[in-house]
N, C-alpha and C positions, 0 to 999 in steps of 0.2 A: 265659255273655250272655243277659240276660232278653227275651224273646220276649211279656213279658205285662204288663198296666201295670195296677194298682189306684189309684182317686181315690177321697176320704174327702169327703163333701159332710155336716158334723156336726149340720145346722140341723133341729131338730123345730118343728112346730106344737104337738105334746102328746108327752109321753115314754108310751112302752108300759111297761105294769107289769113285763113279762119281761127288758127289755134291758138290757145291761151294755155295749155297746157306746158309743163315745165321740161323746158329743151333746150339745146345748145348745139351749134354747129360741130359737127365731127370734127373739122381738121383742127389741129393741134391740141385734141383735148387729153389730158392723161386716163385715156380709157381703159388699160390696163390696171392702173392704179386704181381705179373707183372700183373696178370688179373685185379687186382685193378690200376695198373697204364695204364692199354689197357683202361680202363673205361674213367679215367681222358684225355685220349687224345681223347677219340669220343666224348666226352662232348664238350672240347674245342674247337675241330674242326670244328663238325657242328655250333658252336656256331659264331666263325669265318667267316665261310663259308657255310650259309644254302645252303641246296637244295629244290627245289620246287618236284622232284620223283626221289626215287631210282628204279631203274631198275633193276640192276644186284648185287649180293653179290657174293664173291669167299675167302673161308677160306684156306689158304694154309700154308706152314711151309719149314722144319721142319717137325712134324708131328703130325697135330690136333689130330688126334684118339689116339696118346700118351696120352693126358690127361683121368686122371680119371674120373668117372661117374658123381661124384658132378662136379669137375671142369669144364667138358663139359658142363651140364645144366649151372650153373654161367655164364660162359661165354657167351654162343646163347640166354640167359636171356638179357644181357647184349645188345648184339646185336638189339635184338627184341625191347628193352626199347629207342633206339639213331636212328633206322634206319626203317623208316617207311617201312612197309609190302603191304600197301594197294592198290599198282599198280607194284609191283614186279615181273617179269618175271622170275627169275632165281636165286637161291640161292644154291649154289656149296660148299662143302667140300671135301678136299682132303683125302685119307682114305689108311691107309697101311691096308693090308686085314689080318694079324695077330693081329692085334691092333683091330679090327672093330668085334664087334658082335653082336647080334641082340637087346641087352638092349643101346648100344650106337645108331644104327641105330633107335630105334624106339624114344630116345630122339632127335635126327635127325630130324625126322618126324613130331613130334609136335612142333618144334618152326621153322616151316616154311622150313626146307630144303627140296630142292627139285631135286638135282643133286649131283651123286656123282662121284668122280674122284679117279679111284683106280690105285694105283701103281703096276703095274704088272711085267714089263719091259720084264720077258721071262719066259717061262714054264718048261724050262730045268734046274733039280738042280743044278748040277755043273755050269751053267752061273749065276743063282740066287745068290751061295756061291761065286763067283769071284765079282760079284757085292756088296758083303757084305749085299746082303737083305737077310732077316732070314724067310720070309713065303715060303711056298709050295703051288704048284698047287692047291689043295683041298682047301687051305685057299681062293684063291680068288673064287673057285666054289660056296663055302660056303655063302661068302660075298655078289656075285650078288645075289644069292638064296635068302638069307635073305633080303637084299633091296629091292627086288620085294614083295618079303611076307608083308613087312611093308608100303609098297605105294610109294617105291622112286625106277621108271622104268626108267630113265632119267639117264642113268648108261654112262660114259665114261670109257675106259680103257688106261692106258700109256703102248706104248712097245717102246722097243729101239733096234734099229741094229748097227751093223759095231762095238761089243762088243769083249771082249778078247775071243778067241777060237770060236767065233760065224761063224757057217756055213749058206749058204743060205739053205739049206734042214733046217737046225736049225729053222731059220725064219717062215718058210712055216709051220712047227710043231706048232710053238707058233701061227702063224694065226689060223690055222685050229682048235686049240684048241678053243681060243678066239672067232671065229665066230661061233660055237656052243653054246656059252652062251647067245649070241641073245641079245646084247646089243646095243643101237644106233650110239654110236660115238666112235673115236679114235682116240688118238692123239700117233704120232709115229716119235719117235725122234734117229737120228746116234748122238753116242757118241762123246761128245766134251770134249778135258782134258783142264781142268779148272785148274789153280794155286792153290795150297795149298790143291790137293785132294792125295789120295791116288794113284789114278791112277796116275794123272800128275809125284808124285815122283817117281814111280815106271818106266816110260815112260822116264822121264831122265835118270833112271840107265841103262835104256834098259832093263829093265823086263818084257816087256809088247808087250804080243804077239798081235796085231791087225789087222783084215783083209786088204788085200790090198785096193787100192782105187778103183782098179774096182770091186775087189767083192764086196766093200761097194756099189758102185754103182747097182751095178746086185741087191743087196738087195732091194735097193730103188724102182727100177724098178718093182719087183717081189711084194713088198706092193704095190703102186699102181695098177700094174695089179690084184691083189687078192681082193684090196678093191671095184674095179670097178666092179668086176665079182660077189662080195655078195652085190651087190647095196648099197655101201657105196660111196658119193661126195666128191670128195677131194675138200673142198673150201679154204683152206689155204695150205701152202708147207706143213706143217707136222699135218695136221689134215683133220681127214673124218667122215662124219655124213650121217644116213639116214635123208632125206630132211625133214627140219622142226626143228631139232636136233643139227645144231650147236650151239655153246659155246656162247652165248649171250656176257657174258663176257668179254670174249677173243678178239670177235670182237668191244667191246669198244676200247682197244689198237690198232687194227690194224688199227682202223676208226680212231685212233687220236685224242679220245676223252677225256675230264678232267675225272681223277675220284680222291680218297680219298684212301690214305695207312696209316693202320693203324698197328702199333705195331712194334717191335725192326726190324729194315733192311729195312721196308718197304719204298717203294716210293708212292709218290705223281704227280699227274699234276692237279693244280687247280688255277685259273685265270691266265693262260698262264705262272705258274711259276711250273718246275719240282724241288722237295725236297726229298732229302735223309733222312731218321731217322737212329739214334745211333743203332750199332748192339750189340754192347755187353749191359746185361740185366743193371748192375748197371749205366750206362752209360746214356743208356734210361732214366732209372726212377727217375738218378740225374739231366737231364734236364728238364723232367716235371716239377719235384722238382722246379728249379730256374725260368722257363721261360712259364710252360705250354705246351711248345710243345718240343719233341725229335728231331730235325733237326739237322742236323752237314752240310748239303748241302742247298742252295737256288738258283735256277737260275732261272731269268726270260729271257723267251726264245725269241730271235730275231725275228722276221718275215722270214727271212732268214731259221732259224733253224726251224719254225713250218712249213715251205714251203716242205725242205729236208726230216721231218719224214714225213709228208703228200707221200711223193712218196715211199721213203723205208719200212714205213711200211704197206702204202696199197698197195704195189706190192707184198707185202707176201701173200693176198686173191686173189684166181684164177679170182674173177673176176676185181682185178685191182684197177684202180683209175680212179674216171671219172670228166672231165674235167668243166664240169657244177657243181659240188660241190666244186671243188678248186677255182673257180671265185668267189663263193658264199663267201668262207672262206678268201680271199686273195686280191679280187678285181682284180685279172688278170690271162688270160690263162696260164696254166701250160707249154704250149708250149711256152710262151712269157719268161719263167725262164729258162726250160730245154729244150730248142728245140732241141739243136746239140745233146745232150746226148740221147733224146729220140731218135730222127733220127737215130744215131749210133747204137743202140740196136737194133731198127726194122731192121736196114741193117745186123747187126749179125744172125737174127733170135731168138733174145733171148725176145723180147718184139712184142705183136703185136697188133692191132687197128680194134676196133667193136664199131662202134656207137661213143659215145663222149669218150669212155674208150681205157685205157693201160692196157695191163694184162701179165704176161709172157707167154712165150710160154712152151712146153714140155721141150725143149732144157733149157729153161732159169729158170725151177723148178730145173734143175739140179746144176745150175751156180748162185743161187740166190746171195748170197752174191757180189760175183762178179759184179753183176747188181746194188744191192743195195749202193755199194763202187761209183759209177760213179755220184752218186747226191750228195756225200759228198763233200762240201765245194768250192761248185760251185756259189752261191749266193754270 
């Protein structure tokens, strides 16, 4: 039974050069109509699969803060109507700093938002322009200050490394400024070249100067060292937090728990089924008119697929995967299912054992995708 919900707002004022999430330019889009259809999907989803307790809510995009004040309030009212906040632990909204002002933050706070995830990526103006971002350093500083002023102190900053023309010293400078803002959480990702993005097309043409693999690895090393030095615990491959400020919503994914996904391009995991919503707005809305739901793909996971996901999702967390929990879920030990793979990775020094858990070693964190691949197609 889902205890988490994700909501997708696909509108963007500008499109970042690395982003492959479902998004459209805001100008000329049927935003109000889209919000109406989101509410229809909310009503039908909860009616079909009721929940007993909602623990976390996450609003992503696109750019949720691209909505104007009235649209933003309309949307948050809808979420409040259909998802109980009685026992809600965490309500996160993604924010672009240049489109987030005090009034939007006050609206968020009034409707239960208690966590902000701000897209920073870097603090060097030349890097931000390269990424297609339109904010500047001062926008981030102002947004953090205003969020705290309205009572939203649980703030996460997104940082990127391995960027075109980025150096280790640039990353160090970005981290130094970020630490000065005194926020409790960071997400830090290396650049991934995704198809249908500006960066991918430039890379195909040979027109994208990226750091060498060794330099990118050095950036990740610096990142981990600096986070630890400043009191942030690495609890997942790409996430760092002061104790108690780990992202509860993202932990729902990494713990392989079920969740609702509402909106164009959103994904759900409900009643053992993974479902994908239509991405194009017209298709999303027409499917809701026709069937009540915008699904373009639905797959009931076999026990083997669930067990694989338990391993490669769970191993993203620094505390890894518990065999006790695995037995409770699947009726057998993970060593019965993946024994040879685990032993091989232990021998390589990429995994370690502690009590009933297996987790990545430091070397393993640099080779996460290679580790996870070992559990695909085994069962």
